[in-house]
C-alpha positions in Angstrom: 110.1 43.2 109.7 108.1 42.5 106.8 105.0 44.8 106.1 103.9 43.1 103.0 100.7 41.1 102.5 100.2 38.0 100.3 98.7 38.3 96.9 95.6 36.2 98.4 95.1 38.7 101.1 95.4 41.8 98.3 93.0 39.8 96.2 90.3 39.8 98.9 90.8 43.4 100.0 90.6 44.5 96.5 87.4 42.3 95.7 86.0 43.5 99.0 86.6 47.1 98.3 85.0 46.9 94.7 81.8 45.3 96.2 81.6 48.2 98.7 82.0 50.6 96.1 79.5 49.2 93.9 76.9 47.4 96.4 77.1 49.0 99.6 78.1 52.9 99.6 75.1 53.7 97.1 72.7 52.4 99.5 73.6 54.7 102.4 72.0 58.0 100.8 68.4 56.8 100.8 66.7 56.8 103.9 64.3 54.1 102.7 67.6 51.6 103.1 67.6 52.0 106.6 65.7 50.5 109.5 64.0 51.9 112.5 67.3 52.0 114.5 69.3 53.5 111.6 71.0 50.3 110.2 70.6 48.7 107.1 67.2 47.0 106.6 67.2 43.4 107.4 65.7 42.2 104.0 68.3 44.3 102.2 71.0 43.0 104.3 70.1 39.5 103.6 70.2 40.1 99.9 73.9 41.7 100.0 74.9 38.9 102.3 73.7 36.3 99.7 75.5 38.2 97.0 78.8 38.4 98.9 78.4 34.8 99.9 78.0 33.9 96.4 81.3 35.8 95.5 83.5 34.1 98.3 83.8 37.1 100.6 81.9 35.3 103.5 83.3 34.7 106.7 87.0 35.5 106.4 87.5 35.0 109.8 86.9 31.0 110.3 88.7 28.2 109.0 87.5 26.7 105.5 86.4 23.6 107.4 84.0 25.8 109.2 82.8 27.6 106.3 85.1 30.4 106.2 88.2 31.9 104.2 91.0 31.1 106.7 92.8 34.6 106.3 94.0 34.5 109.7 94.1 37.6 112.1 96.5 39.9 110.0 94.3 39.1 106.7 91.2 40.1 108.5 92.9 43.3 109.6 93.5 44.3 106.0 89.9 43.2 104.9 88.0 44.4 107.8 89.2 47.8 107.3 88.1 47.8 103.5 84.8 46.4 104.6 83.9 49.3 107.0 84.5 52.2 104.5 80.8 51.8 104.5 78.6 51.9 107.7 76.8 48.9 106.4 79.8 46.8 105.3 80.7 44.5 108.1 77.2 42.8 108.3 77.2 42.2 104.6 80.3 40.0 105.1 79.1 38.1 108.2 82.0 40.0 109.8 80.1 42.2 112.4 79.8 42.1 116.2 78.8 40.2 118.0 78.5 37.2 115.5 82.4 37.9 114.4 83.7 37.2 118.1 81.0 34.5 118.8 82.0 32.3 115.8 85.5 32.8 116.6 85.2 31.8 120.3 83.0 28.7 119.2 85.6 27.8 116.1 88.5 27.7 119.0 86.8 25.9 122.1 83.8 24.3 120.8 83.3 20.4 120.5 82.5 18.7 116.9 79.0 18.6 118.3 78.7 22.1 119.5 80.2 23.4 116.3 77.5 21.7 114.3 74.6 23.1 116.5 75.8 26.3 117.5 78.5 27.5 114.8 77.1 26.3 111.7 74.0 28.2 111.6 75.8 31.4 112.3 78.6 30.9 109.9 76.0 30.0 107.0 73.8 33.2 107.9 70.9 31.1 109.1 70.9 32.9 112.5 72.4 35.7 114.4 74.0 35.3 118.1 74.6 37.5 120.8 77.3 37.3 123.9 75.8 37.6 127.5 78.0 39.0 130.0 77.5 42.6 131.2 75.5 43.2 134.3 73.7 46.1 135.7 74.7 47.1 139.1 76.1 45.7 141.4 76.9 43.0 139.0 79.9 42.9 136.8 80.9 45.2 133.6 84.5 45.6 133.1 85.3 43.6 136.0 84.0 40.0 135.3 85.0 38.8 138.9 81.5 41.0 139.9 79.3 38.9 137.8 76.4 38.0 139.8 74.1 36.0 137.6 74.2 32.2 138.9 73.9 28.8 137.1 73.2 26.4 139.7 73.5 22.7 138.9 70.8 20.3 139.3 71.4 17.0 138.1 72.2 17.0 134.4 71.0 20.7 134.1 72.0 24.1 135.2 69.3 26.4 136.4 69.9 30.2 135.6 68.9 33.2 137.7 70.1 36.9 137.3 69.8 40.1 135.0 72.1 41.2 132.2 71.9 44.2 130.3 73.5 46.2 127.3 73.6 43.1 125.3 74.4 43.7 121.7 72.0 41.9 119.2 69.8 40.2 121.4 66.7 41.3 119.8 67.5 39.4 116.7 69.7 36.5 118.2 69.0 33.0 118.0 71.9 31.5 119.6 73.4 33.1 122.8 76.6 32.4 124.6 76.2 33.2 128.3 78.5 33.9 131.1 77.3 33.0 134.7 78.7 32.1 138.1 79.0 28.6 139.0 80.9 28.9 142.2 82.5 31.6 144.4 86.0 30.8 143.4 87.8 33.9 142.6 89.6 32.5 139.5 87.4 29.4 138.6 84.0 30.8 139.5 82.5 31.8 136.2 81.4 29.1 133.2 80.1 29.7 129.6 76.9 28.2 128.3 75.1 28.0 125.2 71.5 28.4 124.8 68.4 29.0 122.4 66.1 31.7 121.9 63.4 29.6 122.2 64.2 28.0 125.4 61.7 29.1 128.2 63.2 30.4 131.5 64.3 34.1 130.3 63.1 37.1 128.5 64.1 40.3 126.9 63.0 43.0 129.5 63.5 45.9 127.2 65.6 47.2 124.0 67.7 50.2 125.7 67.6 53.4 123.7 71.1 54.5 123.1 72.6 57.6 121.8 73.9 56.4 118.3 72.6 54.1 115.7 72.3 50.5 116.8 73.5 47.0 115.6 70.7 44.8 114.6 68.9 43.4 117.6 69.8 46.6 119.7 71.1 46.6 123.4 69.1 44.8 125.5 68.4 44.0 129.2 67.8 40.3 129.9 66.2 38.5 132.7 66.7 34.9 134.0 64.2 33.4 136.1 64.7 29.8 135.6 66.5 29.0 132.3 67.6 25.3 132.2 70.5 24.6 130.2 71.6 20.8 129.6 75.2 19.9 130.8 76.5 19.5 127.1 75.3 22.8 126.2 78.2 24.2 128.5 81.3 25.8 126.4 84.5 24.3 127.8 84.6 23.1 131.3 83.0 24.5 134.6 84.9 27.1 135.8 86.5 28.3 132.6 84.1 31.0 131.7 87.0 33.7 132.3 89.2 32.1 130.0 86.4 31.8 127.6 86.0 35.5 127.8 89.5 36.2 127.4 89.7 34.1 124.2 86.9 36.0 122.7 87.3 39.6 123.8 90.8 39.9 122.9 90.2 39.0 119.2 86.8 40.7 119.5 88.4 44.2 120.5 90.7 44.0 118.0 88.4 43.3 115.4 86.3 46.5 116.5 89.6 48.6 115.8 90.0 47.0 112.3 86.3 48.2 111.4 87.0 51.6 113.2 89.8 52.3 111.0 87.8 51.7 108.1 85.2 54.3 109.4 88.2 56.6 110.3 89.4 56.6 106.8 85.9 57.2 105.5 85.4 60.3 107.4 89.0 61.7 105.9 87.6 61.0 102.7 84.3 63.1 102.9 86.2 65.8 104.8 89.0 66.0 101.9 86.3 66.0 99.2 84.5 69.0 100.6 87.6 71.0 101.5 88.5 70.2 97.8 85.5 71.8 96.6 84.4 74.6 99.1 85.6 77.9 99.0 85.5 80.9 101.4 87.1 84.3 101.5 88.9 83.7 98.1 90.4 80.2 98.5 89.6 76.6 98.9 89.5 75.0 102.2 91.9 72.6 101.3 94.6 75.3 100.7 94.2 76.6 104.1 96.9 75.5 106.3 94.6 74.8 109.2 92.8 72.2 107.3 96.0 70.6 106.0 97.3 70.2 109.6 93.7 68.6 111.0 94.1 66.1 108.0 97.8 65.5 108.3 97.2 65.0 111.8 94.5 62.5 111.2 96.6 60.5 108.4 99.4 60.0 111.0 97.3 58.7 113.5 95.3 56.5 111.2 98.6 54.8 110.3 99.8 54.6 113.9 96.3 52.5 114.4 97.1 50.6 111.6 100.5 49.6 112.7 99.3 48.9 116.2 96.3 46.8 115.0 98.6 44.7 112.6 101.2 44.0 115.4 98.4 42.8 117.7 96.9 40.5 114.9 100.3 39.2 114.4 100.7 38.4 117.9 97.3 36.7 118.0 98.2 34.5 114.7 101.5 33.5 116.7 99.0 32.0 119.6 99.5 34.9 121.9 96.6 36.5 124.0 98.4 39.8 122.8 96.7 41.4 125.8 99.1 44.3 125.8 99.1 45.0 122.2 95.3 44.7 121.8 94.9 47.2 124.8 97.0 49.9 123.2 95.4 49.2 119.8 91.8 49.6 121.6 92.7 52.8 123.3 94.2 54.4 120.1 91.8 53.5 117.5 88.7 54.4 119.7 90.0 57.8 120.3 91.1 58.2 116.7 87.4 57.3 115.5 86.0 60.0 117.8 88.5 62.5 116.6 88.2 61.5 113.0 84.4 61.9 112.9 84.6 65.2 115.0 87.2 66.8 112.4 85.0 65.6 109.2 82.0 67.5 110.7 83.9 70.4 111.5 85.4 70.7 108.1 82.0 70.0 106.8 80.5 72.5 108.8 76.7 72.6 108.9 76.6 70.0 106.1 78.4 67.5 108.6 75.9 67.9 111.2 73.1 67.4 108.8 72.2 63.8 107.6 73.5 64.7 104.0 76.3 62.5 104.7 77.1 59.7 107.1 79.6 61.8 109.1 76.9 62.6 111.9 76.1 58.8 111.7 79.6 58.2 112.5 79.9 60.9 115.1 77.2 59.5 117.1 78.4 55.8 116.8 82.0 56.5 117.8 81.2 57.9 121.1 80.6 54.1 122.3 84.0 53.1 121.0 85.6 54.4 124.1 83.3 52.2 126.2 82.5 48.8 124.7 84.7 45.9 125.5 86.5 47.9 128.2 86.6 51.5 128.7 89.9 53.4 127.9 90.7 53.8 131.8 90.6 49.8 132.2 92.7 49.4 129.4 95.4 51.9 130.4 95.2 50.2 133.6 95.8 46.9 131.9 98.9 48.6 130.5 100.1 50.0 133.5 100.0 46.6 135.2 102.3 45.0 132.5 104.7 48.1 132.8 105.0 47.3 136.5 105.2 43.8 135.8 107.8 44.0 132.8 109.6 47.3 133.5 111.7 48.4 130.8 111.0 44.8 128.9 107.6 46.4 128.1 109.3 47.9 125.2 111.3 44.8 124.2 111.7 43.4 120.8 110.9 39.6 120.0 114.1 38.1 118.7 113.8 35.7 115.8 114.9 32.1 116.4 
């Protein structure tokens, strides 16, 4: 087993880390650099995005012919972790959700014409995008078989009716990937479509207020009351919408984990710095065994998370869906992020609860990690299904040929 990375990946990691140190971290302390929803101001984000692109640190996830750097999933794991040392990091490098997953899906399955029309503008930073799948009850959430939004074919077009919610980025998105029902077939009943913000027949009902800071464009509820989508804007074939979601969400879940590892490490960094300086009852916090155990436990769990993520990234690079590996990484790293933020807040005390550091921002943001792209319990059910199917082979090693 080779745990080394290539010099090229290390070069990207180093340059990203330096960019984050010099350009992103200094912005976090000034409230004027945030928008109304506690993310980096869009004009400032656009300025840094232009700088990152000029330095060749743009779209690591895409192939060069699509405007990217072609690092593969393992290279992304290394670099995304470095990006999210800053809470502003991923969007600066065009590696934030939901654009990240949408670009990879379009690259994987889009036609030449679809890539030119829908992928290129996202990859170049001209527009942002959204993935439209989740629905309010009784529609589909973690169970896509419950999706109720319908797309009925009428000649050379599909007519869409229904309702979606918690659609990340919809408020700022220009391009959308929509999952809707085209038949009642239990396996081939869903299809994926592409549509533009300026098309009539749909609306944003509301931007849903949430507990934590928000991605640009928020989390919106959408209503479809006659959106017409031309046949040529179907992604893949009719009935292959579930396959499209599997292609997209497997990698997207893992990229969340890559980024969350960066935030977890940032929490440890802030906690260690404070513990090294803060004194109480005659000694530094860092010299207390209880603090050492808290930080040592986090260090171990972060490394476990990195190994889980890298194994899943390797499997994806080999062409596997890596469902088992991604589910394990998703559960572990989501819970790790919450623990890291909570521990950093506890060590910093009242300072951690205040806005003097980004710990409280990360703490509120972290709670969604155990819900987005499949709740913990769903992924554990997936793992149990694999265990029932594979038995002791669940833990088998892949043998080199």
